[in-house]
Each structure stands twice: as C-alpha cells, then as structure tokens.
MDAnalysis code that builds the backbone (N, CA, C; Angstrom):
import MDAnalysis as mda
import numpy as np

u = mda.Universe.empty(360, n_residues=120, atom_resindex=np.repeat(np.arange(120), 3), trajectory=True)
u.add_TopologyAttr("name", ["N", "CA", "C"] * 120)
u.add_TopologyAttr("resid", np.arange(1, 121))
u.add_TopologyAttr("resname", ["MET", "THR", "THR", "PRO", "GLY", "GLY", "ILE", "ASP", "ASP", "TYR", "LEU", "SER", "THR", "LEU", "PRO", "ASP", "ASP", "GLN", "ALA", "ARG", "CYS", "LEU", "GLN", "ASP", "LEU", "ARG", "GLU", "ARG", "VAL", "SER", "ALA", "LEU", "LEU", "PRO", "GLU", "SER", "GLU", "GLU", "VAL", "ILE", "SER", "TYR", "ALA", "MET", "PRO", "GLY", "HIS", "ARG", "ILE", "GLY", "ARG", "LYS", "MET", "ILE", "ALA", "GLY", "TYR", "ALA", "GLY", "PHE", "ILE", "LYS", "HIS", "CYS", "SER", "PHE", "PHE", "PRO", "HIS", "SER", "GLY", "GLY", "VAL", "VAL", "PRO", "ALA", "PHE", "ALA", "ASP", "GLU", "ILE", "LYS", "GLU", "LEU", "GLY", "PHE", "SER", "PHE", "THR", "LYS", "SER", "GLY", "VAL", "HIS", "PHE", "THR", "PRO", "GLU", "ARG", "PRO", "LEU", "PRO", "ASP", "ASP", "LEU", "LEU", "GLU", "ARG", "LEU", "ILE", "ALA", "ALA", "ARG", "LEU", "THR", "GLU", "ALA", "GLY", "GLN", "ALA"])
u.atoms.positions = np.array([
    [-8.263, -32.639, 8.617],
    [-6.864, -32.725, 8.882],
    [-6.782, -34.182, 9.621],
    [-5.528, -34.981, 9.421],
    [-5.357, -36.087, 9.970],
    [-3.946, -36.060, 10.387],
    [-3.927, -36.845, 11.621],
    [-2.507, -36.690, 12.166],
    [-1.601, -37.859, 11.512],
    [-0.155, -37.686, 11.694],
    [0.718, -38.723, 11.117],
    [0.246, -40.011, 11.508],
    [-0.484, -40.402, 12.734],
    [-0.847, -41.659, 13.287],
    [-1.766, -42.181, 12.455],
    [-2.754, -41.326, 11.744],
    [-3.531, -41.984, 10.777],
    [-2.844, -42.583, 9.674],
    [-1.699, -42.170, 9.316],
    [-0.843, -42.538, 8.033],
    [-0.262, -43.797, 8.789],
    [0.407, -43.817, 9.800],
    [0.990, -44.936, 10.483],
    [0.154, -46.075, 10.538],
    [-1.183, -45.873, 10.824],
    [-2.231, -46.630, 10.882],
    [-2.635, -47.510, 9.382],
    [-2.472, -46.377, 8.482],
    [-2.720, -47.134, 7.087],
    [-1.896, -47.782, 6.746],
    [-0.454, -47.379, 6.859],
    [0.829, -48.310, 6.562],
    [0.672, -49.566, 7.350],
    [0.343, -49.667, 8.433],
    [0.288, -51.030, 9.262],
    [-0.850, -51.898, 8.902],
    [-1.527, -51.565, 7.806],
    [-2.608, -52.621, 7.275],
    [-1.965, -53.198, 5.871],
    [-0.910, -52.757, 5.482],
    [-0.375, -53.274, 4.185],
    [0.850, -54.460, 4.599],
    [1.009, -55.354, 3.449],
    [2.141, -56.078, 3.681],
    [3.573, -55.422, 4.184],
    [4.451, -56.072, 4.776],
    [5.671, -55.360, 5.379],
    [6.514, -54.801, 4.330],
    [6.657, -55.469, 2.971],
    [7.326, -54.933, 1.927],
    [6.866, -53.353, 1.439],
    [5.524, -53.386, 1.111],
    [4.835, -52.289, 0.839],
    [4.741, -51.025, 1.862],
    [4.694, -51.602, 3.131],
    [4.719, -50.699, 4.235],
    [6.014, -50.138, 4.217],
    [7.184, -50.672, 4.344],
    [8.527, -50.030, 4.273],
    [8.726, -49.197, 3.146],
    [8.259, -49.618, 1.816],
    [8.376, -48.873, 0.367],
    [7.674, -47.545, 0.575],
    [6.517, -47.632, 1.244],
    [5.737, -46.309, 1.148],
    [6.088, -45.488, 2.165],
    [6.694, -46.039, 3.321],
    [7.393, -45.095, 4.329],
    [8.480, -44.424, 3.833],
    [9.195, -45.078, 3.052],
    [10.431, -44.380, 2.512],
    [9.870, -43.552, 1.351],
    [8.864, -43.717, 0.606],
    [8.333, -42.554, -0.323],
    [7.715, -41.488, 0.625],
    [7.062, -41.712, 1.742],
    [6.707, -40.789, 2.673],
    [7.727, -39.668, 3.105],
    [8.827, -40.406, 3.416],
    [10.021, -39.596, 3.759],
    [10.535, -38.829, 2.779],
    [10.516, -39.314, 1.582],
    [11.074, -38.592, 0.442],
    [10.168, -37.468, 0.111],
    [8.991, -37.682, 0.096],
    [7.931, -36.764, -0.256],
    [8.078, -35.660, 0.790],
    [8.128, -35.966, 2.181],
    [8.051, -34.892, 3.015],
    [9.591, -34.191, 3.124],
    [10.495, -34.731, 2.566],
    [11.809, -33.949, 2.457],
    [11.450, -32.885, 1.364],
    [10.995, -33.201, 0.213],
    [10.532, -32.390, -0.972],
    [9.401, -31.193, -0.686],
    [8.652, -31.726, 0.345],
    [7.674, -30.748, 0.547],
    [7.598, -30.393, 2.176],
    [8.733, -29.724, 2.661],
    [8.716, -29.621, 4.079],
    [7.508, -28.768, 4.700],
    [7.056, -27.775, 3.984],
    [5.977, -26.894, 4.177],
    [4.520, -27.678, 4.246],
    [4.471, -28.961, 3.710],
    [3.170, -29.521, 3.526],
    [2.876, -30.314, 4.719],
    [1.365, -30.342, 4.754],
    [0.755, -31.069, 6.011],
    [0.429, -32.609, 5.678],
    [0.619, -33.543, 6.528],
    [0.487, -34.772, 6.237],
    [-1.069, -35.113, 6.355],
    [-1.922, -35.621, 5.523],
    [-3.207, -35.844, 5.635],
    [-3.501, -37.286, 5.071],
    [-4.772, -37.690, 5.478],
    [-5.417, -38.859, 4.765],
    [-6.298, -38.191, 3.778],
    [-6.501, -38.369, 2.516],
    [-7.347, -37.744, 1.589],
    [-7.684, -38.798, 0.542],
    [-8.926, -38.758, 0.070],
    [-9.289, -39.929, -0.838],
    [-8.876, -41.072, -0.407],
    [-8.988, -41.425, 1.007],
    [-8.665, -42.800, 1.600],
    [-7.252, -43.304, 1.529],
    [-6.329, -42.233, 1.103],
    [-4.924, -42.478, 1.179],
    [-4.071, -41.429, 1.658],
    [-2.849, -41.868, 2.182],
    [-1.901, -40.954, 2.672],
    [-1.690, -39.838, 1.718],
    [-1.292, -38.615, 2.239],
    [-0.948, -37.631, 1.193],
    [-0.246, -36.469, 1.859],
    [-0.012, -35.524, 1.004],
    [0.668, -34.158, 1.363],
    [-0.019, -33.099, 0.842],
    [-0.608, -32.142, 1.535],
    [-1.516, -31.001, 1.174],
    [-0.465, -29.690, 1.481],
    [-0.767, -28.684, 0.755],
    [-0.442, -27.374, 1.195],
    [-1.634, -26.753, 0.933],
    [-2.047, -25.838, 2.099],
    [-3.030, -25.043, 2.006],
    [-4.465, -26.212, 1.726],
    [-5.131, -25.741, 0.647],
    [-6.225, -26.499, 0.433],
    [-6.092, -27.440, -0.739],
    [-4.775, -27.576, -1.339],
    [-4.497, -28.262, -2.318],
    [-3.721, -29.520, -2.219],
    [-4.265, -30.508, -2.569],
    [-3.371, -31.879, -2.374],
    [-2.332, -31.850, -3.468],
    [-0.961, -32.189, -3.144],
    [0.080, -32.139, -3.960],
    [0.574, -33.575, -4.359],
    [0.492, -34.431, -3.266],
    [1.039, -35.750, -3.506],
    [0.459, -36.882, -2.623],
    [-0.082, -37.951, -3.125],
    [-0.543, -38.993, -2.374],
    [-0.016, -40.384, -2.800],
    [-0.272, -41.477, -1.968],
    [0.398, -42.789, -2.209],
    [-0.307, -43.697, -1.720],
    [-0.310, -44.904, -2.237],
    [-1.377, -46.121, -1.424],
    [-0.686, -47.335, -2.149],
    [-1.174, -48.362, -1.461],
    [-0.668, -49.794, -1.717],
    [-1.881, -50.527, -2.014],
    [-1.617, -51.432, -3.072],
    [-2.778, -52.300, -3.587],
    [-1.932, -53.685, -3.929],
    [-2.954, -54.506, -4.305],
    [-2.480, -55.950, -4.190],
    [-1.109, -56.253, -4.893],
    [-0.987, -55.688, -5.969],
    [0.251, -56.014, -6.858],
    [1.153, -54.787, -7.197],
    [0.865, -53.678, -6.381],
    [1.818, -52.648, -6.670],
    [1.495, -51.632, -5.638],
    [2.344, -50.505, -5.810],
    [2.161, -49.351, -4.864],
    [1.852, -48.277, -6.084],
    [1.267, -47.213, -5.598],
    [1.182, -45.874, -6.603],
    [1.292, -44.750, -5.897],
    [1.842, -43.921, -6.739],
    [2.054, -42.335, -6.487],
    [1.027, -41.514, -7.281],
    [0.291, -40.618, -6.465],
    [-0.660, -39.628, -7.025],
    [-0.346, -38.313, -6.877],
    [-0.151, -37.565, -8.032],
    [0.081, -36.002, -7.880],
    [-1.138, -35.360, -7.809],
    [-2.279, -36.063, -7.703],
    [-3.658, -35.513, -7.327],
    [-3.873, -34.334, -8.457],
    [-3.603, -34.818, -9.921],
    [-3.900, -33.982, -11.041],
    [-4.157, -35.014, -12.001],
    [-4.929, -34.522, -13.117],
    [-5.119, -35.277, -14.343],
    [-4.140, -35.108, -15.243],
    [-3.175, -34.037, -15.035],
    [-2.367, -33.668, -16.210],
    [-0.855, -33.708, -15.968],
    [-0.562, -34.134, -14.691],
    [1.070, -34.269, -14.359],
    [1.489, -35.666, -15.091],
    [0.737, -36.579, -14.693],
    [1.356, -38.045, -15.019],
    [1.382, -37.979, -16.549],
    [0.109, -37.561, -17.251],
    [0.302, -37.728, -18.905],
    [1.498, -36.892, -19.429],
    [2.032, -35.755, -18.773],
    [3.130, -35.014, -19.181],
    [4.409, -35.801, -19.014],
    [4.295, -36.773, -18.279],
    [5.751, -37.524, -18.371],
    [5.494, -38.929, -18.739],
    [4.444, -39.138, -19.321],
    [4.068, -40.480, -20.141],
    [5.232, -41.214, -20.760],
    [6.020, -40.337, -21.724],
    [7.080, -41.284, -22.471],
    [8.191, -41.495, -21.484],
    [8.366, -40.651, -20.728],
    [9.551, -40.905, -19.769],
    [9.293, -42.140, -18.899],
    [8.002, -42.265, -18.320],
    [7.384, -43.355, -17.376],
    [7.709, -44.593, -18.183],
    [7.080, -44.576, -19.384],
    [7.309, -45.792, -20.165],
    [8.852, -46.181, -20.408],
    [9.650, -45.320, -20.566],
    [11.007, -45.715, -20.953],
    [11.466, -46.182, -19.583],
    [11.128, -45.784, -18.498],
    [11.487, -46.393, -17.407],
    [11.050, -47.598, -16.931],
    [10.316, -47.901, -17.655],
    [9.283, -49.385, -17.574],
    [8.439, -49.454, -16.433],
    [7.808, -48.344, -16.060],
    [6.789, -48.186, -14.990],
    [5.347, -48.107, -15.883],
    [4.420, -48.709, -15.127],
    [2.981, -48.437, -15.596],
    [2.435, -47.393, -14.841],
    [1.426, -46.797, -15.656],
    [0.767, -45.537, -15.062],
    [-0.653, -45.323, -15.633],
    [-1.373, -44.648, -14.865],
    [-2.701, -44.200, -15.350],
    [-2.628, -42.658, -15.582],
    [-3.887, -41.950, -15.964],
    [-3.803, -40.671, -15.870],
    [-3.643, -39.861, -14.745],
    [-3.820, -40.781, -13.653],
    [-3.767, -40.151, -12.439],
    [-2.613, -40.600, -11.484],
    [-1.995, -41.836, -11.881],
    [-0.874, -42.265, -10.845],
    [-0.014, -43.157, -11.696],
    [1.233, -43.279, -10.903],
    [2.214, -44.071, -11.529],
    [2.488, -45.386, -10.596],
    [2.584, -46.409, -10.904],
    [2.577, -47.557, -10.420],
    [4.260, -48.231, -10.197],
    [4.542, -48.648, -9.210],
    [5.722, -49.242, -8.709],
    [5.575, -50.326, -7.849],
    [6.610, -50.763, -7.552],
    [6.695, -51.979, -6.494],
    [7.889, -51.799, -5.452],
    [7.827, -52.517, -4.334],
    [8.810, -52.322, -3.521],
    [10.308, -52.533, -3.937],
    [10.193, -53.572, -4.813],
    [11.314, -54.040, -5.406],
    [11.954, -53.136, -6.547],
    [10.923, -52.249, -6.981],
    [11.485, -51.166, -8.021],
    [10.691, -49.847, -7.685],
    [11.135, -49.013, -6.637],
    [10.614, -47.747, -6.352],
    [10.701, -46.903, -7.360],
    [10.102, -45.850, -7.269],
    [10.136, -44.498, -7.952],
    [11.438, -44.019, -7.896],
    [12.123, -43.858, -8.969],
    [13.689, -43.114, -8.915],
    [13.342, -41.636, -8.240],
    [14.246, -41.138, -7.621],
    [14.195, -39.915, -6.927],
    [13.879, -38.743, -7.866],
    [14.836, -38.684, -9.075],
    [14.571, -37.551, -10.054],
    [13.290, -37.552, -10.646],
    [12.761, -38.611, -10.871],
    [11.219, -38.686, -11.441],
    [10.427, -38.033, -10.524],
    [10.489, -38.439, -9.303],
    [9.531, -38.317, -8.064],
    [9.637, -36.675, -7.783],
    [10.823, -36.048, -7.904],
    [11.244, -34.647, -7.746],
    [10.448, -33.898, -8.699],
    [10.500, -34.237, -10.098],
    [10.154, -33.712, -11.266],
    [8.360, -33.939, -11.363],
    [7.922, -34.868, -10.876],
    [6.432, -35.044, -10.790],
    [5.802, -33.954, -9.750],
    [6.517, -33.919, -8.526],
    [6.214, -33.043, -7.507],
    [6.341, -31.635, -8.056],
    [7.336, -31.369, -8.596],
    [7.732, -29.749, -9.016],
    [6.389, -29.441, -10.027],
    [6.108, -30.377, -10.917],
    [5.224, -30.027, -11.939],
    [3.894, -29.903, -11.296],
    [3.557, -30.613, -10.205],
    [2.304, -30.556, -9.546],
    [2.142, -29.121, -8.643],
    [3.418, -28.832, -8.001],
    [3.339, -27.486, -7.498],
    [3.322, -26.264, -8.500],
    [3.967, -26.466, -9.361],
    [3.830, -25.414, -10.645],
    [2.246, -25.310, -10.722],
    [1.634, -26.578, -11.191],
    [0.273, -26.524, -11.670],
    [-0.724, -26.000, -10.428],
    [-0.398, -26.375, -9.265],
    [-1.214, -25.978, -8.227],
    [-0.891, -24.371, -7.755],
    [-0.141, -23.652, -8.460],
    [0.343, -22.234, -8.107],
    [1.114, -22.313, -6.750],
    [2.207, -23.312, -6.209],
    [2.628, -23.192, -5.453],
    [4.261, -23.244, -5.394],
    [4.540, -23.026, -6.545],
    [6.052, -23.229, -6.995],
    [6.631, -21.674, -7.001],
])
C-alpha cells in the first residue's frame, strides 16, 4: 500500500503541465472509483480494488498514458481510440496535457476493466 503522498511525490517529478494533467486524471478516476485505494504499482500511480489494479497513469517524455492494467480493455476500444485521434498500445492510451482523455472514453474504459475484474 502507498499513501497519496507517494502519488504527490511522483507527480512532483513531472513537468508542470503533465503534473496538472495527471492530477486532473487522478481526480476523475477517484470520482469514478470512490471505493478504490490509491497506490503506486508498477512504478506508477494507480487505483486498486482489493488485489486488482483497475486504473493507472504515468507521465513520459512526450505524452501521458492511462493504463487499465489489462491486455484486453484497450484493444476492445481500438477503433474508437483511433477515431478520436489518440495513440495507444495493447496496455495503454496515450494523451497530452493539451488533449486529455475525454470523460466518456475514460468512464467506459474503467467500466470495461471493472467488468473484466469482476468488480462491476
């Protein structure tokens, strides 16, 4: 378990625009997962329910990423993610502070992960 101070410390290492963007994402995810525990897992901030990671996020040199901690969730939304103009891998969706993830996409990614994890 990691206290939110660990997440604050993580965010403080990022450029200001990424830190603000990921803090906003943190708040949006927290609102969608009020029963979750904030943790550092896989060297990134995230939200866990029980023993299952549901959502994580991180900052990188040229982008930020959202990770549903599943190899199946992002591919299920691949066409939509492409249409919205975001890049992605099997495990994460990439975005920038200038163009954060839309609320409706974030909500559906999290809902899909909750269902997959047996938490819906």
